C-alpha positions in Angstrom: 61.7 37.5 -102.7 65.4 37.1 -101.8 67.1 39.7 -100.1 70.1 40.3 -97.9 69.9 42.1 -94.5 73.2 42.9 -93.0 74.8 40.1 -95.1 72.0 37.3 -94.1 70.1 36.1 -97.1 66.5 35.3 -96.5 63.2 35.0 -98.2 60.5 37.3 -97.5 57.0 37.8 -98.7 56.5 40.1 -101.7 53.7 41.9 -100.3 52.5 42.6 -96.6 49.3 43.9 -95.3 49.1 47.7 -94.7 47.2 49.6 -92.0 44.0 48.9 -93.7 44.7 45.1 -94.2 45.3 45.5 -97.9 48.5 44.0 -99.4 51.3 46.4 -100.3 54.8 45.8 -101.6 56.9 44.7 -98.6 59.1 47.5 -97.5 62.9 47.3 -96.3 61.7 48.1 -92.7 59.6 45.0 -93.0 62.0 42.8 -94.6 64.7 43.6 -91.7 62.0 42.6 -89.4 62.2 39.1 -90.9 66.0 39.1 -90.5 65.5 40.1 -86.7 66.6 43.6 -87.3 65.0 46.6 -85.6 65.5 49.7 -87.7 64.8 52.8 -85.7 61.7 54.9 -86.8 59.4 57.5 -85.2 56.7 58.4 -87.5 56.3 54.8 -88.9 53.4 52.8 -87.1 52.1 49.3 -88.4 48.4 50.5 -87.9 48.8 53.9 -89.6 49.2 55.5 -93.0 52.9 55.9 -93.8 54.3 59.3 -93.7 57.9 59.0 -94.2 58.8 62.4 -92.5 60.9 61.9 -89.5 64.0 60.2 -91.7 65.0 58.1 -88.6 64.8 55.1 -90.6 67.2 55.8 -93.4 69.4 53.1 -94.5 72.3 52.3 -97.0 71.2 49.7 -99.4 72.5 48.0 -102.9 70.7 46.6 -105.7 72.0 44.4 -108.5 73.6 46.2 -111.3 72.0 45.9 -114.8 74.2 45.9 -118.0 73.4 47.4 -121.4 71.4 44.3 -122.2 69.3 44.4 -119.0 70.9 41.5 -117.4 72.5 41.2 -114.0 76.5 42.4 -114.1 78.0 39.5 -112.5 81.2 39.2 -110.2 84.2 36.9 -110.7 82.4 34.3 -108.7 79.1 34.5 -110.6 77.3 36.5 -107.9 75.4 39.6 -108.8 77.3 42.8 -108.7 75.6 45.2 -106.1 75.6 49.1 -106.5 75.4 50.6 -103.2 73.5 53.8 -102.6 76.5 55.2 -101.0 79.7 54.1 -102.6 82.5 54.8 -101.9 81.5 55.9 -98.2 82.7 59.3 -97.7 81.3 61.8 -94.7 78.7 64.2 -95.7 77.9 62.4 -99.0 75.7 59.7 -97.6 72.4 59.0 -99.6 69.9 56.4 -98.3 66.4 55.4 -98.5 63.5 55.6 -95.8 63.1 52.0 -94.9 59.5 52.5 -94.0 58.3 53.6 -97.4 60.9 51.9 -99.8 59.8 48.6 -101.4 62.3 45.8 -101.8 63.2 44.5 -105.1 64.8 40.9 -106.0 68.4 40.7 -105.0 68.4 43.9 -102.9 70.8 44.2 -100.0 70.1 46.2 -96.8 73.0 47.6 -94.7 71.0 48.4 -91.6 74.3 48.8 -89.4 76.8 50.2 -92.1 79.0 53.3 -91.4 77.0 55.3 -94.0 73.6 54.2 -92.1 74.8 55.3 -88.7 76.2 58.6 -89.7 72.7 59.3 -91.2 71.0 58.3 -88.1 73.6 60.4 -86.1 72.6 63.5 -88.3 68.8 62.9 -87.8 68.9 62.7 -84.3 71.0 65.7 -83.8 68.7 67.7 -85.8 65.9 66.4 -83.8 67.8 67.3 -80.5 68.8 70.7 -81.7 65.5 72.4 -80.4 64.6 69.6 -78.1 64.2 70.9 -74.4 66.5 69.1 -71.9 63.5 68.3 -69.4 63.8 64.4 -69.3 63.6 64.7 -65.4 60.2 66.0 -65.3 58.9 64.3 -68.4 56.1 61.7 -68.0 57.5 59.8 -71.1 60.9 59.3 -69.4 61.6 55.8 -69.2 59.6 54.9 -72.4 60.7 57.6 -74.7 62.1 56.6 -78.2 64.2 59.8 -78.3 66.0 58.8 -75.0 66.3 55.5 -76.3 67.6 56.1 -79.8 69.9 58.7 -78.6 71.5 56.3 -76.4 71.6 53.7 -79.2 72.4 55.5 -82.2 73.1 59.3 -81.1 76.1 61.2 -80.8 77.7 62.1 -77.2 77.9 65.6 -78.2 76.8 68.3 -80.3 78.0 71.2 -82.3 75.0 73.3 -81.9 75.8 76.5 -79.7 72.7 78.7 -81.0 69.7 79.5 -78.7 67.0 76.9 -79.1 63.7 77.9 -80.4 61.0 77.9 -77.8 57.4 76.9 -78.2 54.4 77.0 -76.3 54.2 74.9 -73.1 51.2 73.0 -71.6 48.9 73.6 -74.5 45.4 72.6 -73.6 44.2 70.5 -76.5 41.0 69.1 -75.0 39.7 67.7 -71.8 42.2 64.9 -71.6 45.2 66.2 -73.3 47.9 68.3 -72.7 50.4 69.3 -75.5 53.9 70.4 -75.0 55.1 71.7 -78.5 58.8 72.0 -77.7 58.9 68.1 -77.1 57.2 67.4 -80.4 59.2 65.9 -83.3 56.4 66.4 -85.8 56.2 62.6 -86.5 52.4 63.1 -87.3 51.2 59.8 -85.8 48.6 61.8 -83.7 47.4 63.5 -86.7 47.2 60.3 -88.8 45.3 58.6 -86.1 42.8 61.0 -85.5 41.8 61.4 -89.1 42.2 57.9 -90.3 41.4 55.7 -87.5 39.2 57.7 -84.9 37.6 59.7 -88.0 38.0 63.0 -86.1 40.3 65.6 -88.4 40.8 67.6 -85.5 44.7 67.9 -85.4 47.1 69.6 -87.9 50.4 71.3 -88.1 50.5 75.2 -88.0 53.2 77.8 -88.7 56.4 77.0 -90.8 60.2 75.8 -90.4 61.3 75.5 -87.0 58.2 76.8 -85.5 55.6 74.1 -86.8 53.6 72.9 -84.0 50.7 70.6 -83.5 47.4 72.4 -83.3 43.7 71.4 -82.7 41.3 73.3 -85.0 40.1 75.2 -82.1 41.4 75.4 -78.6 40.3 72.6 -76.3 38.3 71.1 -79.1 40.3 67.8 -79.3 37.8 65.6 -77.8 36.6 62.4 -79.3 36.4 59.1 -77.5 39.8 58.0 -78.5 42.1 60.8 -78.0 44.4 59.0 -75.1 45.3 56.6 -78.0 47.6 59.6 -79.1 49.6 59.7 -75.9 50.5 56.1 -76.5 51.4 56.7 -80.1 53.5 59.8 -79.3 56.9 58.6 -79.4 58.3 61.6 -77.0 56.7 63.4 -74.2 54.5 66.0 -76.2 51.2 64.7 -75.8 50.6 63.7 -72.2 47.4 62.4 -70.4 46.0 64.7 -67.9 44.9 61.8 -65.7 48.3 60.2 -65.6 50.4 63.7 -66.0 53.0 63.8 -63.0 51.4 61.1 -61.0 53.8 58.1 -61.2 57.2 57.0 -62.7 56.7 54.3 -65.3 59.4 52.2 -64.0 57.9 52.0 -60.8 54.7 50.7 -62.1 53.9 46.7 -62.0 52.4 45.7 -65.5 49.6 43.1 -65.5 47.9 41.7 -68.4 44.2 42.2 -68.1 40.9 43.0 -70.0 38.7 46.1 -70.2 35.2 45.3 -68.5 33.7 48.4 -69.8 31.8 46.9 -72.8 31.3 43.5 -74.6 34.4 44.2 -76.9 37.0 43.1 -74.1 40.1 45.3 -75.1 43.2 43.6 -74.0 45.0 46.0 -71.6 48.0 46.4 -69.4 47.0 47.7 -65.7 50.0 49.6 -64.5 49.8 49.7 -60.5 52.1 50.3 -57.7 51.7 49.3 -53.9 48.1 48.1 -54.3 47.1 51.4 -56.3 45.8 51.2 -60.1 47.4 54.4 -61.8 46.6 53.4 -65.5 45.3 51.2 -68.2 46.8 50.9 -71.5 45.8 49.1 -74.4 47.5 45.7 -75.0 48.1 44.9 -78.9 45.4 42.1 -79.9 44.5 41.9 -83.5 41.6 39.6 -82.8 40.1 42.2 -80.5 41.2 45.8 -80.5 44.5 46.0 -82.4 46.5 48.4 -80.5 43.8 50.8 -79.4 41.1 51.4 -76.8 38.5 54.0 -76.1 39.0 56.8 -73.5 35.8 55.8 -71.5 37.3 52.2 -70.8 40.9 53.6 -70.1 39.8 55.8 -67.6 37.3 53.3 -66.2 39.7 52.2 -63.2 39.1 54.5 -60.4 36.0 52.6 -59.0 38.4 49.7 -58.0 40.0 51.8 -55.4 36.7 53.8 -54.2 36.3 54.6 -50.5 33.0 52.8 -50.1 34.1 49.7 -51.3 32.4 46.7 -49.6 35.1 45.2 -47.3 33.1 43.3 -44.5 31.1 40.1 -44.5 27.9 40.6 -42.9 25.3 38.4 -41.4 21.9 39.8 -40.9 23.4 43.5 -40.6 26.2 42.3 -38.2 29.8 41.9 -39.0 30.8 38.3 -39.3 33.6 36.3 -41.0 33.7 34.0 -43.8 33.7 30.7 -42.3 30.3 31.5 -40.3 28.6 33.0 -43.5 29.9 30.1 -45.7 28.6 27.5 -43.2 25.2 29.3 -42.8 24.8 29.7 -46.5 25.7 26.2 -47.4 23.2 24.7 -44.6 20.6 27.0 -46.1 20.9 25.9 -49.7 21.6 22.2 -48.8 18.3 22.0 -46.9 16.4 24.3 -49.3 13.3 22.2 -51.3 14.1 21.9 -55.0 12.8 24.9 -56.9 12.8 27.3 -53.7 16.1 29.0 -54.8 16.7 31.7 -57.6 20.1 32.7 -58.7 20.4 36.1 -60.6 24.2 36.6 -61.7 25.9 39.5 -63.5 27.4 39.0 -67.0 30.3 41.0 -65.2 31.5 37.8 -63.2 34.1 35.9 -64.6 33.0 32.7 -66.8 34.5 30.5 -64.0 32.2 31.9 -61.3 29.1 31.7 -63.7 29.8 28.0 -64.0 30.2 27.4 -60.4 26.8 29.3 -59.8 25.3 27.1 -62.5 26.4 23.8 -60.6 24.6 25.2 -57.6 21.5 26.0 -59.5 21.4 22.5 -61.2 21.7 20.9 -57.8 18.9 23.1 -56.4 16.6 23.3 -59.5 16.7 26.8 -59.5 15.6 29.6 -61.7 18.8 31.6 -62.9 19.0 34.6 -65.1 21.4 37.8 -65.9 20.6 41.3 -66.5 21.3 43.1 -69.9 23.1 46.3 -70.0 22.6 48.3 -73.3 24.3 51.5 -74.1 25.7 53.4 -77.4 28.2 51.7 -79.5 30.3 53.1 -82.1 31.9 52.0 -85.6 35.3 51.5 -83.9 35.7 49.6 -80.7 32.9 50.6 -78.4 29.9 48.0 -78.4 26.5 48.6 -77.3 26.6 45.4 -74.8 28.1 46.9 -71.4 28.6 43.9 -70.0 32.0 42.1 -70.5 31.0 38.4 -70.4 27.2 38.2 -71.8 28.4 35.1 -73.9 30.2 33.5 -70.8 26.6 33.8 -69.2 25.0 32.2 -72.1 27.4 29.5 -72.6 27.7 28.4 -69.1 23.9 28.3 -69.0 23.3 30.9 -66.3 21.3 33.1 -68.9 19.2 32.5 -72.0 19.9 34.1 -75.3 17.5 36.8 -74.2 18.7 38.2 -70.9 16.0 38.9 -68.1 13.9 36.1 -69.4 13.3 34.6 -65.9 13.2 37.6 -64.1 9.4 37.8 -64.3 9.1 34.2 -63.3 11.3 34.8 -60.3 9.4 37.8 -59.2 6.1 35.6 -59.5 7.9 33.0 -57.2 8.8 35.3 -54.6 5.4 36.9 -54.8 3.6 33.6 -54.2 5.9 32.2 -51.7 7.3 29.3 -54.0 10.9 31.0 -54.0 12.0 31.4 -50.5 16.0 32.1 -51.2 17.5 34.4 -53.8 21.0 34.5 -54.5 22.4 37.7 -56.4 25.9 38.1 -57.8 26.8 41.6 -59.0 23.5 43.3 -59.7 21.1 45.8 -57.9 17.8 43.7 -58.7 15.7 46.6 -57.0 16.3 48.6 -60.5 14.9 45.5 -62.4 11.2 44.5 -61.1 12.3 42.9 -57.6 11.4 45.9 -55.2 12.2 46.0 -51.4 8.8 45.1 -50.7 9.1 41.8 -52.7 12.4 41.2 -51.5 11.3 41.4 -47.6 9.1 38.3 -48.2 12.3 36.2 -49.0 13.6 33.9 -46.0 17.2 34.7 -47.1 18.9 37.2 -49.4 22.4 36.0 -50.4 24.2 39.1 -52.0 27.7 39.1 -53.2 28.9 42.7 -54.7 31.6 45.1 -54.8 30.0 48.5 -54.3 27.1 49.1 -52.0 23.4 49.4 -53.6 19.9 49.2 -52.5 19.9 45.4 -52.8 23.2 45.0 -50.7 21.3 47.1 -48.1 18.6 44.4 -47.6 20.6 41.3 -47.8 20.6 38.7 -45.0 24.1 37.6 -46.0 26.4 40.2 -47.6 29.7 38.8 -49.0 32.2 41.4 -50.5 33.4 40.3 -53.9 36.6 41.3 -56.0 37.2 43.7 -59.0 38.5 41.8 -62.0 41.7 43.6 -61.3 41.9 41.7 -57.9 41.6 38.3 -59.4 42.3 36.0 -62.4 39.8 34.5 -64.7 38.2 34.6 -68.1 35.8 36.6 -70.2 34.0 35.9 -73.5 33.6 38.7 -75.7 30.8 39.5 -78.1 32.8 37.8 -80.9 33.4 34.8 -79.0 37.1 35.5 -78.0 37.9 34.0 -74.8 40.5 35.9 -73.0 42.1 35.3 -69.6 43.2 38.3 -67.3 45.5 38.2 -64.3 45.4 39.7 -60.7 46.9 43.1 -60.3 46.1 44.2 -56.9 44.7 42.9 -53.7 41.1 43.2 -52.9 40.3 45.6 -49.7 39.4 44.3 -46.3 37.8 40.6 -46.2 37.1 41.0 -49.9 37.7 37.7 -52.0 37.5 36.3 -55.4 34.2 35.2 -56.0 35.2 31.8 -57.3 37.3 31.2 -54.1 34.1 30.8 -51.8 31.9 29.6 -54.5 33.8 26.5 -54.8 33.2 26.0 -51.1 29.5 26.3 -51.4 29.5 24.0 -54.5 31.3 21.4 -52.5 29.2 21.8 -49.3 26.1 21.7 -51.5 27.0 19.2 -54.3 29.8 17.2 -52.9 31.9 18.1 -55.9 35.4 19.1 -55.5 38.4 20.1 -57.6 38.0 23.6 -57.9 40.6 25.0 -55.5 42.6 26.6 -58.1 41.7 28.8 -61.0 43.9 26.8 -63.4 41.9 23.4 -62.1 38.5 25.1 -62.1 39.0 26.4 -65.7 40.2 23.1 -67.0 37.2 21.3 -65.3 34.5 23.8 -66.9 36.3 23.2 -70.2 35.6 19.5 -69.8 31.8 20.1 -69.1 31.0 23.2 -71.1 30.9 22.0 -74.8 32.0 25.3 -76.1 35.4 25.2 -74.3 36.2 21.7 -75.0 39.9 20.9 -75.5 40.9 24.1 -73.7 43.3 24.2 -71.0 44.4 27.2 -68.9 48.0 26.9 -69.7 47.4 26.9 -73.6 45.2 29.9 -73.3 47.6 32.6 -74.7 47.7 36.4 -73.7 45.6 37.2 -76.8 43.1 34.3 -76.0 41.2 31.9 -78.3 38.0 31.9 -80.4 35.1 29.7 -79.1 31.9 28.9 -80.7 28.8 31.1 -79.7 
């Protein structure tokens, strides 16, 4: 369909997918985006039902005039004569259409920056700001607030309003993770629509009338589902705030790093907000192939363990503090001299795909039994998956694990018991909880353990290597649907802790003689050449939203 936006003629689709993915007539707002024009809005969101109640997207428009014969009226040059919605322009008489809900028609002209459009925006902003508190200096939303941004871009420098502002409740406890400031709310209803239509929990609504409208939960403190913190992201102002992040950090001080959530097999794309080596928040990063713009509360708050005081920070050899050089040399010598079949490797599906690939190389050289351990929990119909490992498919594709996790664990236990297996390598698991108790592990000549947090297995290790959390390194995961995603390093690992792939490539070189894994890019590219599922991939060509691989 041919339309004009700010004088630019362009072709736009007649229909576009709505929030449910169903085709609907293309709207003025969507057509403007094709022209590179951003129409301001508060209540509209691509992934929510259209409400059309904030009026911020009001625009002047024109449509071809039709004669009595129902044919277009033409100008002298043969072009269609356009009837504007506001013609002539007179202050106070502007009439427009809300761009978020008004479908386009053939030959329509949209005037996103006309004097009439600007006047309408100024009026809407003045109305929104009449009762809005001037507390930007203490508002968590400052720095990423659409009311601030639009006031600068589209508002007026002054206001004629001299009456007293309407005061509403402050610090309303909506639920265990959300605090509401009703005075800041612009009644866009994004939170209400998300909670009802996406989360399936019709817990929020509007109460009272007129200037005293407020958002409220059906019962005080009962806004409590696993997706409540998405409403903080959706809120265009500072009305809904996270109890976890409230007054913690100014957003413009945060370093933002693209990463992946490790709480379950969905692997939501996230942004890690950190400052000076401390993680302050996770936020969903839009990825329609994985999580859209949402993530669950459990995953969003699952970052504090990264900075725990009891993190493993020291390299230990037989219980004594050592260094990487000594430990690597001893482990390499031990593995290089080990008889075939005398070594077993248990690697967590929370390790990166690259680390699992290196461990598989060691296993192949040593003729070692390998396995991973399953983590099962509850899932839901939206994002939470029952598989609590973020990289189960990575473990399968690299060959560390069979389709059924734990398949080789009984064989490993029997091998240790009868003395066949003399060395056990464990990455990221507490095997004492999975049939390999302390009595059994005591029969080993060497128990080489790499982990992030202390547990019963790390306490028994002859060689203990402190590893890095996903936020402290780069790498990839493959989620339950076969989406390979890469993540970046946000903060430094504490003490002597290192990214596991960094010392694994040394062990692989020392034991197998194979080199070329000294950078994550080179390691990934080498893996792509050797693992059939990753054939043709390159680190540089895997975008921010990842790629699908066969599983």
